[in-house]
N, C-alpha and C positions, 0 to 999 in steps of 0.2 A: 592718317585716316584709317580706321579699322576696316579690314577686308570683310565684305558682306558675304556670308555663306548662303548657299542655295538650300532652302528648306525642302525636305523630301518626305513624301509619304509612299509606302510600299504596300499595295494590296496583294496579299499572297506572299508574305515575306519568308515563309518557311519552305517554299518550293524552290526549284532549281534556279529560276530567274531571280526570285527574291533574294536567295542566298548569295548569288553572284553579284547582285546590285549592292548588297551590304558589304561584300568583300571589296568592291571597288571604292565604296564610300570610306571604308576603313583605311584603304591605301592612299586616299586623297582627303583626309579628314579636315584639312584647312578650307576645302572648297564646299563641303556639304555638312548639313546637320539633319538628323532624323527627327521628323515631327510625329508621324503615326505609322504603326505597323499592324497588319491584320493577318490572321491565319484561320484556317477552317477547323482543324482538329489538333494540330501539334502544339499543345499548350506549353510543353516543356521548352521547346526551342524558341517559341514566341517570347516567353518570359525572359529567357537568356539573352535573346537579341535586344529586347527592350532595355534591359539593364546595361548591356555592353555599350549600346549606342545612345543611351540616355534619352530615349524616346519620350515624348510628351503624352502619347496615347498608345494603348495596346488593346486591340479588339479581337475576340475569339467568336467565330460564327456559331460554333456548337455551344448552345446555351448551357448544356449540362456540365461543360468544363469551366464555366465562369467562376464558381467558387475556388477552383484550383488556381486559376489565373490571379484572382484577387489575393489569395493567400501568398502566392509566389512573389507578387509585386507589392505586398504590404510594406508600408514605411518608405517606399522609394519616391513617392510623389507622382508616380506615373498614373494617369487616369486610365481606368479599365472599363471596357464596354463589351457587350455581347450580343449575339443574335444578328439577324439580318439588319435590324435597325442600328445596331452598334457599328457594324461594318459601314453602313451608309453614312452614319454620323462621322466616322473617321475619314471617309472619303470626301465628305463635304467640307471638312475643315480646310481653310485656305492655305495653300503652299505654293512654292515656285514650280515644283516638279512632282508628278505622281507617276509611279510605275504601276501600270495596270496588269498584274500578273496572276489574277485569280483565274483558274481554269474553268472553262465551260460557261453556260448561261448564267451561272451565279455571279459572274463578273460584269454582266451588262448594266444593271441598275447602279451599282456603286461607281462604275466608270463614267456613266452619263452624269451622275451627280458631281463628280470631279470636273468634268467638262464644263458644267454650268458655272464654275468658278473662274473660267477663262485661263486656267493655268496650262503649262506644258505637260502633255501626256506621253509617256513612253508606253506604247501599246504592244502588249505581249498576249493579249486575249483575242483569239480568232473570232469568237462569236459576235463581238461588237461590229465587225465588218461583214462577216459571212451571213449571220442570221438577221442582223438588224442594220445593214450597211446604210441604206437610204436615210433611215431615221437617225442613226448615229452621226453621220456626216452633216446632216442638217443642224443638229445640236452643236457640233463643232463650229459651224459657220455662224450660227445665231449668237454664240457666246464668245466668238473670237479666240477660241482655244487653239493651241498649237499641237499638232499630232506628229509624233516621231515614231516610226515603226521599229519594233525590236526584232522581229523576224529577220534572219540573216539576209535573205534575198531582198526583202523590201527595204531594209536598211541600206543595202548596197545601191539599189536604185535611187533612194533618197539622197545619197551622197553625190551622185553624178547626174541628177535630174535637173534640167533648167526650168524651174517653176515660173520664170518670168516670160518665157517664150515657148508656149506649147506647140506652136506651129513649126518650130524647128525640130521637133521630135518625130522621127519616123515610126519607131516602135520601142517598147521595152522588152527585154529578154530575160525571163526567169530561168536560171540554170537549175538543173535537177541532177542529183547524183545517180538517180535511177534505182536506188535502194538495193536490197540484197537479191532481188529477183531480176535484175536488169537483163541478164542473158538467158533467162529461162524461156522455154517455149510454153505455149498454152497447155500442151499435154503435160509438161512437167509441173505447171502451176496447179493442176488438178490435185496433186498429191502434197502440196506445200502444207506444212504444219505451222502452228503458231510459233514454235521455237525457231524455225527457219525464217519466218517472216519478220521477227523482231530483231534479228541479228544484223543490224545496219553496219556497213563496212567503214563508215567515216564518223558518224555522229553517235554520241551516247544519249539516248532519248528514252522516254517512257514507252510502254508497250503499245498504247493506242496510236501515238504519232508514228511509231516505227512501222506499224501495219499500214497506216496511211501513206508512208513513204514507199512501202512495198507495192501498194496498189497504184501509187502516184496520185491518189486523191489529195494528198497534202499539196501537191502542185496545182491541182484543180482549184482547191480552196484559195490558194495564193493568187490565182488568176482573178478570182472575185475580189479579194482584198486589194490587189493592185488597181483594179478598176476604180474602187472607191478612194484609195489613197492618192492616186495620181490623175484621176479624171480621164483615163484612157479607155476608149471603147474596146470591146472584146477582141476585134480583129487586129488591134495594134499591140496586143499582149502575146508574145511568143514564148514558147518553152523549148529549151535546148538541153539535151542530156550532156552532163559534164561530170564523169565519174570521180574525178580527183577532188571535187569540192573546194577548189582554190579560187576560181572566179565565181563570186557569189551572185552576180547578176550584171547586166549591161543595159545601157541605153544607146540606141542607134539613132543618129541624127541625119537630117536630110542632106547634109553636105558630104556624107560618106563616113564621117567619124563614128567610131563606136567606143564609148567610154565604159570601162569596167572597174569594179571594185574587187580587189583581191586580198586574201588573207588566209591564215590557217583556219581550219574549221573549229572555231571556239566561240561560243555565244557571248563571251565577255566583251568581244569587240563591238558588236551591235548594241549591247547594253551600255557600254561606255560612251558610244556615240550619242545615244538618246539622253543619257544622264548629263553630259557636259555640253551638248550642242548649244551654240556654234563653236565652242572651244573644244580642245582635245585633252584627254587626261591619260596618264600612264596606266598600262595594264601589266600585271605581274606574270606574264608568260612570254615564251620565245616568239618573236615576230617571224613572219614569212621570210625564208631565205631563197630568193629567186634562183641563185646559183646552184642550189641543190635539187631543183626540179628537173626531172628527166624529160617529162613531156606533159602537155595539156591537151586533152582530147575532147571533141565535141561531136554530137550527132543529133539528128532529129528523133523525137520519140516515136515508137511504134504504137499508133493509136488503136490498132486492133488488139494488141496484146495488153494495152493499158487503157481500157475504155473509160476509166474514171475521168480522164482529162476532158473528153468530149461531153460527159455527163455534167461536169461543172460548167463548161461553156454553155451548154443547153440551159442550165438553171439561170445563169447570168443573163442570157438573151431573153429568157422567159420573163425575168423580173418578178416583181411582186413578192409573193411568199415562196417562190421556187427555191431560192438559196437556203431559206430556213428549213424547208422540207428536205433538201439535199443533205444538209449538215446533220439533221436529226436522224434521218434514215441511215446515213453512213455510220454514225456513232453506234446505233443499235446493232447494225450488221457486224461492225468490227468486234464489238464485245461478244456477240454470239460466236464469231469465229474464234476468238481467244478462249472461249469456254468450250470449244470443239463441238459446237452444235451445228455449224454449217461449214461448207468448204470455202477455201480462199476465193474461188471464182464466183461463189454465191454473193459475195459482198456487192459487186457491181450490179448484178442482176436484181438484187433487192432495192438498191438505190434507183435503178432505172424504172422499176415498177412503181416506186413511191412517187416519182416525178410525173406519172400518169394521172395522179390524183391531187394535184396542187389546187387549193382553194383560190377562187378569183379575188381580185382586189389587192390592195397593198396596205401595209401597216401605218397607222397613225399614232400608235402608242405601244409601249412595251408589253402591256397585257395581251394584246393580240399576238405578238411574237411568241410569248410564253405559251399561249393556248395552241397555236399552230405547232409549235415544237412538241408539246406534250401529246397532242392528238396524233401527230405523226409517229412518235415513238410507240405509243400504245397500239396503233394500227399495224405498224411494221412488225412489232413483236408478236401480235396476235396472228398475223398472216404467216409469220416464220415458224411458229410453234407446230402447226399441223405437219409440216415437212420434217421437222425434227422427230415428232412422234412416229411418223411412217417409217423413217429410217431406222429408228430404234426397234421397231417391231418387224422389220423386213427379214 
């Protein structure tokens, strides 16, 4: 009997997660076949990937690049699509597994469309759970979809979490490297430049997520994600500083057991877990050598030095649109910092102020999420600009 391959769609195939997913598929080609690939702007790489992996569909979000995509894939038999509608059409095509790796709010709608097919989703998009968590999880339940987190910490919890007996779980423990500013004082943080903030000691990441690591807002967002992924209330989600980034997270049980997932800090492991689950596939990099480890250290985070952790908890406990506001305000603040318009410590202050103006109610559709997100970004940017102008004229 012929071996049945798992059909895979990758939303955001030209990004880091997308490329790593294709790398793993290439190394395990008997197990997987590529159905659809989407990208935002990188038309050259998208066309190359579609040809190499014999994709059925290739979609480019930037409509102005569609003629180029059509030209590059002419005569291949690969269906080409474009724009928001094209990405949604690619996401809606039934498959066994879909990797949701579009960055930002642009990934919300296509990922929900994939969920409605009831397939297995490898979730690498934070906005689905942070900005639209209640709405997104309800869609997952309504359509009996399977959600497997790709973030390294949530993947670790997923692998050691007892979904059949929630009462046996005392708490989940998200580990955090502490980022490049772990041992900085608040006085030192006042002078932190973007160049210093993005220099993560363990992980190779983009500028925005590197700054989130430096403020520890990334861990705050992960608290919100963990709440939705594992059904745990805020007080049962702990954060522990672990500078070596070897223990990726733990689950503590009522009998005193603590189960941890360990590995080298490489995103290909959680990607492989989501892609193959419940099976395991080979990865082409060196595994963790326990004998070579000198020590593993842990400590509680300093909540005064890293206020982002409490701000995220505050947003989660407030519920409704608060996490949407938190995420939008933080993103604006981080990019203002990267543009050297505000100081590093201003990031948390801007987010705190934004949480004072959260609209009442909760989302019943994505349009409401988009509106709150856009309104928050506009308001935060408007409120931030006067301070930038006053600094430049001082």
